[in-house]
C-alpha positions as CSV (number, residue, x, y, z in Angstrom):
1,M,-6.7,-3.7,10.3
2,T,-4.3,-5.6,12.7
3,P,-0.7,-6.6,12.4
4,A,0.2,-9.9,10.2
5,T,2.1,-12.4,11.4
6,A,5.9,-12.3,10.8
7,S,7.9,-14.5,8.4
8,R,11.3,-15.7,8.1
9,G,12.6,-13.4,10.9
10,A,10.9,-10.5,9.7
11,P,8.9,-8.1,12.0
12,A,5.4,-8.5,12.1
13,T,3.8,-5.9,9.7
14,D,2.2,-3.1,12.0
15,P,0.1,-1.3,9.5
16,R,-1.1,1.6,12.1
17,R,2.7,2.3,12.5
18,I,3.6,2.7,9.0
19,F,0.3,4.8,8.7
20,E,1.3,7.0,11.6
21,V,4.5,7.8,9.9
22,L,3.1,8.2,6.7
23,A,0.8,10.9,8.3
24,R,3.2,12.4,10.1
25,R,5.4,12.9,7.3
26,R,2.5,14.3,5.2
27,V,3.0,11.6,2.5
28,D,0.1,11.7,-0.3
29,Y,-0.6,7.7,-0.9
30,V,-3.7,5.6,-1.5
31,V,-3.5,1.6,0.2
32,I,-4.3,-0.8,-2.2
33,G,-3.4,-4.4,-2.1
34,G,-4.8,-7.0,0.5
35,L,-5.5,-4.2,3.3
36,A,-7.8,-2.5,0.7
37,V,-9.4,-5.6,0.3
38,V,-10.1,-6.0,3.9
39,A,-11.4,-2.4,4.0
40,H,-13.9,-3.2,1.5
41,G,-15.3,-6.0,3.9
42,H,-13.7,-9.1,3.0
43,P,-11.6,-10.4,5.7
44,R,-8.5,-11.9,5.0
45,T,-4.6,-12.0,6.3
46,T,-1.9,-9.9,4.2
47,G,1.7,-9.7,5.3
48,D,2.6,-6.3,4.4
49,V,1.2,-2.8,3.7
50,D,0.6,-1.9,-0.4
51,I,0.4,1.9,-1.1
52,L,0.3,4.0,-4.3
53,A,1.6,7.3,-4.0
54,A,1.8,10.9,-5.7
55,L,4.9,11.4,-7.7
56,D,5.5,14.8,-7.5
57,R,8.7,16.0,-5.7
58,T,7.3,17.4,-2.6
59,N,5.6,14.1,-2.1
60,L,8.6,11.9,-3.1
61,K,10.9,13.8,-0.7
62,R,8.0,13.0,2.1
63,L,7.8,9.5,1.0
64,A,11.9,9.1,1.3
65,A,11.9,10.8,5.0
66,A,9.4,8.2,5.9
67,F,11.1,5.3,4.3
68,R,14.1,6.7,6.9
69,E,11.8,6.7,10.0
70,L,10.7,3.3,9.2
71,E,14.4,2.0,8.2
72,A,13.2,1.1,5.1
73,R,15.5,-1.3,3.1
74,L,15.1,-3.6,0.0
75,S,13.5,-6.7,0.4
76,G,15.3,-10.1,-0.5
77,V,18.0,-12.0,-0.8
78,D,21.3,-9.8,-1.5
79,A,19.1,-6.8,-2.5
80,H,21.8,-4.8,-0.3
81,L,24.2,-5.6,-3.4
82,L,21.6,-3.6,-5.8
83,G,22.8,-0.1,-4.6
84,I,19.4,1.3,-4.7
85,D,19.0,4.1,-2.4
86,V,15.3,4.1,-1.3
87,Y,16.1,7.5,0.6
88,D,16.7,9.2,-2.6
89,P,13.2,11.1,-4.1
90,G,14.6,10.4,-7.5
91,V,15.0,6.9,-7.5
92,L,11.4,6.4,-6.0
93,G,10.4,8.6,-9.1
94,N,12.1,6.7,-11.3
95,G,8.8,4.5,-12.2
96,A,10.0,1.2,-10.3
97,S,8.1,-0.3,-7.6
98,F,10.0,-1.3,-4.3
99,T,9.2,-4.2,-2.3
100,L,10.7,-3.2,1.4
101,E,11.4,-4.6,5.0
102,T,10.7,-1.7,7.6
103,A,11.3,-1.5,11.4
104,A,7.4,-2.1,11.0
105,G,7.2,-4.7,8.6
106,G,6.8,-5.4,5.0
107,L,5.8,-2.5,2.9
108,D,5.3,-2.1,-0.7
109,F,5.6,1.2,-2.7
110,F,4.4,1.2,-6.0
111,S,4.8,4.1,-8.7
112,E,2.1,2.6,-10.8
113,V,0.0,-0.5,-11.1
114,P,-1.5,-2.5,-13.7
115,G,-5.2,-1.8,-14.3
116,G,-5.0,1.4,-12.1
117,A,-5.9,4.8,-13.3
118,P,-3.5,8.0,-12.8
119,Y,-3.1,8.7,-8.8
120,A,-5.5,11.8,-9.1
121,D,-8.2,9.7,-10.3
122,L,-7.7,7.1,-7.9
123,K,-7.5,9.3,-5.0
124,R,-10.3,11.2,-5.8
125,R,-12.4,7.9,-5.8
126,A,-10.9,6.5,-2.9
127,I,-12.6,6.2,0.1
128,A,-11.5,7.4,3.9
129,V,-11.1,5.0,6.8
130,D,-10.8,6.3,10.4
131,L,-8.5,3.9,12.2
132,G,-9.2,6.0,15.2
133,Q,-7.0,8.3,17.6
134,G,-7.2,10.9,14.9
135,L,-5.6,8.7,12.3
136,T,-7.4,8.8,8.7
137,I,-6.0,6.7,5.7
138,R,-7.2,6.8,2.1
139,V,-8.1,3.5,0.5
140,V,-8.3,2.7,-2.9
141,G,-12.0,2.9,-4.3
142,F,-13.9,-0.8,-4.9
143,D,-14.3,-0.2,-8.6
144,D,-10.3,1.0,-9.0
145,L,-9.6,-2.2,-6.6
146,I,-11.5,-4.8,-8.9
147,R,-9.8,-3.2,-12.0
148,M,-6.3,-3.5,-10.2
149,K,-7.0,-7.1,-8.8
150,A,-8.3,-8.2,-12.4
151,A,-4.8,-6.9,-14.1
152,A,-2.8,-8.7,-12.0
153,G,-4.9,-12.0,-12.4
154,R,-3.0,-13.9,-9.7
155,P,-5.2,-16.6,-8.0
156,E,-5.5,-14.9,-4.8
157,D,-6.5,-11.7,-6.5
158,L,-9.3,-13.9,-8.6
159,A,-10.3,-15.3,-5.0
160,D,-10.8,-11.6,-3.8
161,I,-12.6,-10.3,-6.8
162,A,-14.7,-13.3,-6.2
163,A,-15.3,-12.6,-2.5
164,L,-15.7,-8.9,-2.8
165,T,-18.2,-8.9,-5.5
166,S,-20.7,-11.7,-3.6
167,S,-23.9,-10.1,-3.3
168,S,-23.5,-9.9,0.7
169,S,-20.2,-7.9,0.5
170,A,-20.3,-5.7,-2.4
171,P,-20.0,-1.9,-0.8
172,Q,-21.9,1.1,-2.1
173,T,-19.3,3.6,-1.9
174,G,-15.8,4.4,-3.5
175,R,-16.9,3.2,-6.7
């Protein structure tokens, strides 16, 4: 999982740096989205890291601390005018999803995802991916990823499904 190319003046996304901060802060999360597609065997580019996290108060405090360490801020034109504090665990637990810019690049936090099972089930079925140097991340399981991609239904999600379910690339783990 290599850094993505920067766009519109934003820093190139450094997934490893994001994962190291999340690990250091002991955040309970599962990787979803484009990097999950890559982990399941379909090489493609993505401009950010997408995570789904446990929503208990302790984990939200850890996530807020990780966001602070990463200097996270809402992404988008005039996002700073919204008055949303992504360092507040209460805000993070309100059921919203957040598209963030960080010192390590793009990071999207989801509290839930269409097509996704409850977090505990997703975590139980997730696969462990060893990134080396003592860093292991949890990536959403194959079948859960396919369900999420189908529910999203965007052209890129449907292309991911087609690539992932071709007989040559469909994994036998994380189902």
